[in-house]
C-alpha positions in Angstrom: 125.1 100.7 102.8 124.0 97.6 104.1 121.0 98.8 106.0 119.7 100.5 102.6 120.3 97.3 100.7 118.5 95.2 103.3 115.5 97.7 103.1 115.2 97.4 99.4 115.4 93.8 99.7 112.3 94.1 102.2 110.5 96.1 99.7 111.5 94.2 96.5 109.2 94.5 93.5 107.0 91.6 92.4 105.9 90.0 89.2 102.4 88.9 88.8 101.8 85.3 88.1 98.8 84.1 86.0 96.7 83.3 89.1 97.5 86.7 90.8 100.1 85.3 93.1 102.9 88.4 93.7 106.3 86.7 93.1 109.3 88.3 94.4 111.7 89.7 91.9 114.6 88.4 93.8 115.0 85.5 96.0 117.8 83.4 97.6 118.9 80.0 96.1 119.9 77.3 98.6 121.6 74.9 96.2 124.9 73.6 97.5 124.4 75.9 100.5 125.9 74.1 103.5 125.3 70.5 101.4 126.5 69.2 97.9 124.0 66.7 96.7 125.9 63.4 96.1 124.9 63.2 92.3 126.0 66.9 91.6 128.8 67.6 89.0 130.8 69.1 91.7 130.6 66.2 94.1 131.5 63.8 91.6 134.5 66.0 90.8 135.6 65.5 94.2 134.7 69.0 95.6 134.5 69.1 99.4 131.6 70.8 101.4 133.8 70.4 104.6 134.6 74.2 104.7 131.3 75.3 104.0 129.0 77.0 106.7 125.9 75.2 107.5 122.8 75.9 105.7 121.1 77.1 108.8 123.7 79.9 109.3 123.9 80.8 105.5 119.9 81.1 105.3 119.7 83.1 108.6 122.3 85.4 107.3 120.3 85.8 104.0 117.0 86.6 105.9 119.0 89.1 108.2 120.1 90.8 104.8 116.5 91.1 103.8 115.5 88.1 101.5 112.0 86.8 101.9 112.0 84.4 98.9 114.0 81.2 99.4 114.5 78.9 96.5 114.7 75.3 97.9 114.7 71.6 96.8 114.3 68.1 97.7 117.5 67.1 95.7 119.4 70.1 97.8 119.4 67.9 100.9 119.3 70.8 103.0 115.8 71.8 103.7 115.6 70.9 107.3 118.6 73.1 108.1 116.8 76.0 106.1 113.6 75.4 108.2 115.7 75.7 111.2 116.8 79.0 110.2 113.3 80.3 109.2 111.8 79.1 112.4 114.6 80.9 114.6 114.4 83.9 112.7 110.7 84.8 113.7 109.7 86.1 110.6 105.9 85.7 109.9 105.0 82.9 107.4 103.0 85.5 105.4 106.2 87.6 105.0 107.9 84.7 103.3 107.7 83.4 99.8 109.1 79.7 99.9 109.5 77.6 96.6 110.6 73.8 96.6 110.8 71.2 94.0 110.3 67.5 93.8 113.3 65.3 92.4 113.2 62.9 89.5 113.5 59.6 91.7 110.4 60.8 93.6 108.8 61.7 90.4 109.3 58.1 88.8 108.0 56.4 91.9 104.7 57.9 91.5 101.9 59.9 93.2 102.1 58.6 96.8 105.8 59.0 96.6 105.2 62.6 95.6 102.9 63.3 98.2 105.2 61.8 101.1 108.2 64.1 99.6 105.9 67.3 100.0 104.7 66.3 103.4 108.5 65.9 104.0 109.5 69.2 102.7 106.7 70.9 104.8 107.9 69.2 107.9 111.4 70.0 107.2 110.8 73.6 106.2 108.3 73.7 109.4 105.4 75.3 107.5 101.9 74.2 106.5 102.2 75.1 102.8 104.7 76.1 99.9 104.0 79.2 97.9 105.3 77.5 94.9 106.1 73.4 94.2 107.7 72.5 91.0 108.6 69.5 88.7 112.3 69.8 88.9 112.8 67.8 85.4 110.6 66.6 82.9 111.2 63.0 83.5 110.2 61.0 80.5 106.6 59.3 80.7 106.3 60.5 84.1 106.3 64.4 84.4 102.8 64.8 83.2 101.5 62.5 85.8 103.5 64.1 88.4 102.4 67.3 87.5 98.7 66.3 87.8 99.5 64.9 91.4 100.4 68.5 92.2 97.1 69.9 91.1 95.4 67.5 93.6 98.0 68.5 96.4 97.1 72.3 95.6 93.5 71.4 95.9 94.3 70.5 99.4 95.8 73.8 100.4 99.5 72.3 100.5 100.5 74.3 97.7 99.7 77.8 96.7 101.2 77.3 93.1 102.4 75.0 90.8 105.3 75.3 88.2 108.0 73.4 86.3 112.1 73.7 86.0 114.1 72.6 83.2 111.3 72.6 80.8 111.9 72.8 77.4 109.0 74.5 75.0 108.3 70.8 73.8 108.0 69.5 77.5 105.6 72.6 78.4 103.6 71.7 75.3 103.2 68.1 76.0 102.0 69.2 79.4 99.7 71.7 78.2 98.0 69.3 76.0 97.0 67.4 79.1 95.8 69.8 81.6 93.2 72.6 82.0 94.2 76.2 81.1 93.6 77.4 84.6 96.3 74.6 85.9 99.0 75.5 83.7 102.5 76.1 85.1 103.1 79.5 86.6 106.5 79.3 86.3 109.7 77.6 84.7 112.8 77.7 86.4 115.7 77.5 83.9 119.3 78.5 83.6 119.3 82.2 82.4 122.4 84.5 82.3 123.9 86.4 79.4 126.1 83.1 78.6 122.7 81.2 78.1 120.4 83.3 76.9 117.9 81.4 75.0 115.8 84.2 73.9 113.5 82.3 71.5 112.4 79.9 74.5 112.0 82.8 76.7 109.9 84.7 74.6 107.6 81.4 73.8 107.1 81.2 77.7 106.6 84.5 78.6 104.0 85.0 75.7 101.8 82.0 77.2 101.9 83.7 80.5 104.9 81.7 82.1 107.2 83.6 84.5 111.0 82.5 84.3 113.0 82.1 87.2 116.5 82.0 86.7 119.1 79.7 88.4 122.9 80.1 87.8 122.3 83.7 87.3 125.8 84.6 88.2 127.3 81.4 86.3 128.4 80.2 89.6 130.9 82.9 89.9 133.0 81.5 87.2 132.7 84.7 84.6 133.6 87.4 86.9 137.0 88.0 85.0 135.1 87.9 81.6 136.3 91.0 79.6 132.9 91.9 78.0 131.4 92.0 81.6 134.4 93.9 83.3 133.8 96.5 80.5 130.3 97.0 81.0 130.7 97.1 84.7 133.5 99.9 84.2 130.6 102.1 82.8 128.6 102.3 86.1 130.8 103.5 88.9 130.7 101.4 92.1 129.2 98.4 90.4 130.5 94.9 90.3 130.5 92.3 87.6 127.8 90.4 89.9 125.7 93.3 89.9 125.8 93.8 86.3 124.6 90.3 85.8 121.7 90.6 88.3 120.6 93.9 86.8 120.5 92.1 83.4 118.3 89.5 84.8 115.9 91.9 86.4 115.9 94.2 83.5 114.8 91.3 81.3 111.7 90.8 83.6 113.2 87.4 84.9 113.3 86.0 88.6 116.8 86.6 89.8 118.0 84.0 92.5 121.7 84.3 93.6 123.1 82.6 96.0 126.1 82.7 98.2 127.6 81.5 101.8 129.0 84.9 102.3 127.1 87.7 104.0 128.7 90.4 102.2 128.2 88.8 98.8 124.5 88.2 99.7 124.1 92.1 100.2 126.2 92.9 96.8 124.2 90.5 94.8 121.0 91.8 95.8 122.1 95.5 95.3 120.8 95.7 91.7 117.4 97.6 92.0 118.9 101.3 92.1 120.4 101.6 88.6 119.6 100.8 85.1 121.6 99.3 82.1 121.4 100.9 78.7 119.8 99.4 76.1 123.3 99.2 74.4 124.7 97.5 77.2 121.6 95.1 77.4 122.1 94.0 74.0 125.8 93.7 74.2 125.3 91.2 77.0 122.4 89.2 75.1 124.9 88.5 72.4 127.3 86.5 74.6 125.5 83.3 74.2 127.2 81.2 71.7 126.1 78.2 69.6 128.6 75.8 71.4 126.8 77.1 74.7 123.5 76.0 73.4 124.8 72.7 72.3 126.3 72.1 75.6 122.9 73.0 77.1 121.0 70.6 75.0 123.5 67.7 75.9 122.9 68.5 79.5 119.2 68.7 79.1 119.4 65.0 77.3 121.5 63.8 80.4 119.5 65.1 83.0 115.7 64.3 82.4 116.6 60.7 83.3 119.0 61.6 85.9 119.0 59.3 89.0 116.2 57.6 87.8 116.0 53.7 86.8 116.9 55.2 83.4 119.8 56.9 84.2 122.6 57.0 81.4 120.1 56.2 78.7 118.3 58.0 76.0 114.9 56.2 76.9 112.2 58.6 76.2 114.4 61.3 75.8 113.4 63.9 73.4 115.9 64.1 70.4 114.7 67.4 69.1 113.9 70.5 71.5 114.0 74.2 70.9 117.1 75.2 72.1 117.7 78.8 71.6 
């Protein structure tokens, strides 16, 4: 079974981006893999990473499992370990698809800080370019400048494609009004799962040619006992709740980026390409998002756009109205 899953990952379908880049439909997320960032909610709550395996070991296992798309970030604090795993794997660079993101603190500091951070990421990952480089959050009064900086860095060959993360539709429109059509974001990385399915927002981005990447596709493993999910999984013998969540994401045409520190889970999470959810079950999962979930998302968005910047904890520049559904 594991060999067939690995073979499937090595031949994973791709989603075409607006500039012709072929984006793998499934990737491996590295957030909280080996390291829990100091300002992450779990770190604040006292969660410890002492018992975690190193990011190097986890990523090495992911690559052995067949993952070739790795989702990284400055904020994650583990890019050097990811780079060691990549280097030791011996996998040719052209067989990998590597994405990273620039964090809010660097965005606020300006173009030179952004350039230095990109170079630091390239050095840490031991590569000459990234396939995708994203603005992690739409930092008020700074994110458009930061994006324009990435456009210049792309011209130097350091970035193949540019995207954004955690952008509301209104943030995208703000950016769209400032850059040329050929420079518009290729992707927007946001939380997407049946419990936060913002169908209106997703449709707006898709219609404008932006591919959606999903983080928290599996809700950090916190919904595996949900009755609706278990009922749907029971209709597909041999399939787990995690695989139902993953298949739902893939079937919606959204880039699926599960993460795990366990090799067996890495394989399980990726085993979503050889079955199809019925229209009835897709619709049933689509309806799991509640008004309360949308309001929780909105509050988190307002909190995080200034996160770790000099405006952290304030509403300075934060949009008071966005499309939340």
